[in-house]
C-alpha positions as CSV (number, residue, x, y, z in Angstrom):
1,M,3.7,-6.9,-34.0
2,D,3.7,-7.8,-37.7
3,L,4.6,-11.5,-37.8
4,Y,4.1,-12.1,-41.5
5,D,4.6,-15.8,-41.5
6,L,2.4,-16.6,-38.4
7,N,0.1,-19.3,-39.8
8,D,-0.8,-22.9,-38.9
9,T,2.5,-24.3,-40.2
10,T,4.5,-21.8,-38.2
11,R,2.4,-22.4,-35.1
12,A,2.9,-26.2,-35.4
13,A,6.6,-25.8,-35.6
14,M,6.5,-23.3,-32.6
15,I,4.7,-25.8,-30.5
16,N,7.2,-28.5,-31.4
17,E,10.1,-26.2,-30.4
18,V,8.5,-25.2,-27.1
19,E,7.8,-28.9,-26.3
20,A,11.4,-29.8,-27.2
21,D,12.7,-27.1,-24.8
22,I,10.4,-28.3,-22.1
23,E,11.5,-31.9,-22.6
24,T,15.2,-31.1,-22.4
25,G,14.7,-28.7,-19.5
26,S,16.0,-25.8,-21.6
27,L,12.8,-23.6,-21.7
28,F,13.7,-20.1,-20.5
29,V,11.8,-19.2,-17.4
30,S,12.3,-15.6,-16.4
31,R,13.4,-14.7,-12.8
32,R,10.7,-12.0,-13.0
33,L,8.0,-14.7,-12.9
34,N,6.6,-15.5,-9.4
35,G,6.1,-19.1,-8.3
36,T,2.7,-19.4,-10.0
37,G,4.1,-17.8,-13.1
38,M,7.1,-20.2,-13.2
39,S,4.8,-23.2,-12.9
40,R,2.3,-21.9,-15.5
41,W,5.0,-20.7,-18.0
42,P,5.4,-23.9,-20.1
43,R,1.7,-24.3,-20.6
44,M,1.3,-20.5,-21.4
45,M,4.0,-20.8,-24.1
46,I,2.4,-23.7,-25.7
47,D,-1.0,-22.0,-25.6
48,A,0.4,-18.8,-27.1
49,A,2.1,-20.8,-29.8
50,R,-1.1,-22.6,-30.6
51,T,-3.5,-19.6,-30.8
52,G,-2.0,-16.5,-29.3
53,D,0.5,-13.8,-30.0
54,P,2.9,-11.6,-28.0
55,E,0.1,-9.3,-26.9
56,S,-2.2,-12.1,-25.6
57,L,0.7,-13.7,-23.8
58,A,1.6,-10.4,-22.1
59,F,-2.1,-9.9,-21.2
60,C,-2.2,-13.3,-19.6
61,I,1.0,-12.6,-17.5
62,R,-0.4,-9.2,-16.4
63,S,-4.0,-10.2,-15.7
64,E,-3.0,-13.3,-13.7
65,G,-0.4,-11.4,-11.7
66,L,2.4,-13.7,-12.6
67,L,5.3,-11.3,-12.1
68,V,7.2,-10.5,-8.9
69,D,7.1,-6.9,-7.7
70,L,10.8,-6.5,-6.9
71,E,14.0,-7.9,-8.4
72,A,17.6,-7.9,-7.3
73,S,20.0,-5.4,-8.9
74,H,23.4,-3.8,-8.2
75,R,24.5,-0.1,-8.1
76,N,28.1,0.8,-7.5
77,G,28.8,-2.9,-6.6
78,Q,26.1,-2.8,-3.9
79,P,23.1,-5.1,-4.1
80,Y,19.6,-3.6,-3.8
81,E,16.0,-4.4,-4.8
82,K,14.2,-2.4,-7.4
83,K,10.7,-2.5,-8.9
84,V,10.2,-4.7,-11.9
85,P,9.7,-2.4,-14.9
86,T,6.1,-1.7,-15.9
87,N,6.7,-3.2,-19.3
88,A,8.2,-6.5,-18.0
89,A,5.2,-8.6,-19.1
90,E,5.4,-7.2,-22.7
91,T,9.2,-7.6,-22.8
92,L,9.1,-11.2,-21.7
93,A,6.1,-12.1,-23.9
94,Q,7.5,-10.5,-27.0
95,G,11.0,-11.8,-26.5
96,E,10.1,-15.4,-26.0
97,F,7.2,-15.5,-28.5
98,V,9.4,-14.0,-31.2
99,R,12.3,-16.4,-30.4
100,F,10.0,-19.4,-31.0
101,Y,8.4,-17.7,-34.0
102,M,11.9,-17.1,-35.5
103,R,12.9,-20.7,-34.8
104,A,9.7,-21.9,-36.6
105,V,10.4,-19.6,-39.6
106,C,13.9,-21.0,-39.8
107,I,12.6,-24.5,-39.8
108,Q,10.2,-23.7,-42.7
109,A,13.0,-22.0,-44.6
110,L,15.2,-25.0,-44.2
111,S,12.4,-27.3,-45.5
112,A,11.9,-25.0,-48.5
113,G,15.6,-24.7,-49.2
114,T,15.6,-20.9,-48.8
115,K,16.9,-18.2,-46.4
116,V,15.3,-15.7,-44.1
117,R,15.4,-11.9,-44.2
118,V,15.6,-9.5,-41.1
119,Y,12.8,-7.0,-40.9
120,R,11.2,-4.7,-38.2
121,A,8.1,-6.4,-36.8
122,K,7.4,-3.7,-34.3
123,S,7.9,0.0,-34.7
124,A,10.4,1.7,-32.4
125,M,10.4,5.3,-31.4
126,N,14.2,5.4,-31.1
127,P,15.6,2.4,-33.0
128,R,19.1,1.4,-32.1
129,R,21.7,1.9,-34.8
130,E,22.8,-1.7,-34.6
131,S,19.2,-2.9,-35.0
132,E,18.7,-0.6,-38.0
133,A,21.8,-2.0,-39.6
134,K,20.4,-5.5,-39.6
135,I,17.2,-4.7,-41.4
136,G,17.2,-6.3,-44.9
137,N,20.0,-8.7,-44.1
138,V,19.6,-12.2,-45.5
139,V,20.4,-14.9,-42.8
140,D,21.2,-18.6,-43.1
141,P,18.3,-20.3,-41.3
142,A,20.4,-23.2,-40.1
143,E,22.8,-20.9,-38.4
144,L,20.1,-18.7,-36.9
145,L,18.1,-21.8,-35.7
146,A,21.1,-23.3,-34.0
147,D,22.0,-20.0,-32.4
148,L,18.4,-19.4,-31.1
149,R,18.3,-23.0,-29.7
150,R,21.7,-22.7,-28.1
151,N,21.3,-19.2,-26.5
152,V,18.0,-19.5,-24.7
153,G,16.8,-16.4,-22.8
154,M,19.9,-14.4,-23.6
155,D,21.6,-12.5,-26.4
156,T,22.4,-14.7,-29.4
157,F,25.8,-14.9,-31.1
158,L,24.2,-13.6,-34.4
159,G,22.5,-10.8,-32.5
160,L,18.9,-11.7,-33.5
161,P,16.9,-10.6,-31.9
162,P,19.3,-7.8,-30.9
163,G,18.3,-7.3,-27.3
164,P,15.0,-6.8,-25.6
165,N,12.3,-4.7,-27.3
166,S,14.3,-4.4,-30.6
167,G,11.3,-5.2,-32.7
168,L,13.4,-7.1,-35.2
169,C,12.4,-10.5,-36.5
170,V,12.9,-12.7,-39.6
171,R,10.6,-13.7,-42.4
172,L,10.7,-16.2,-45.2
173,I,12.1,-15.0,-48.5
């Protein structure tokens, strides 16, 4: 992923945001993590914010076997278990790392009195039309920051990021 503003200042803000979520009990912990993964998740997020990236976080999840094998689902109103997707570690790592990254970028934009612009940080083979329509949009960082903090681990009101694996992010203008 091309995270243009990933530097020491951004990382420090990311760590503060992760720690704030841990302190308030609002850190998103995926149901796809097993017991060990759930207990390690807060430290993994801090470590990734400090020195890692989405790829290193996904590697850690995979290599340490921190995902469950099966998850509950429904088909025609009937519950059943299905295998967790093979890209679950990447989806979780990218989604959560980028959320904290965007929060940190918004904090920096607010400090500088500027806005943020939506861009594609990860190429997509078949980009969604709604994702493509967002590229280049200028966004109010205060609004986006509040939205990302309020809608943890789910779709945000502003639609950034627009669903799992969208590849969209924001950068300082």
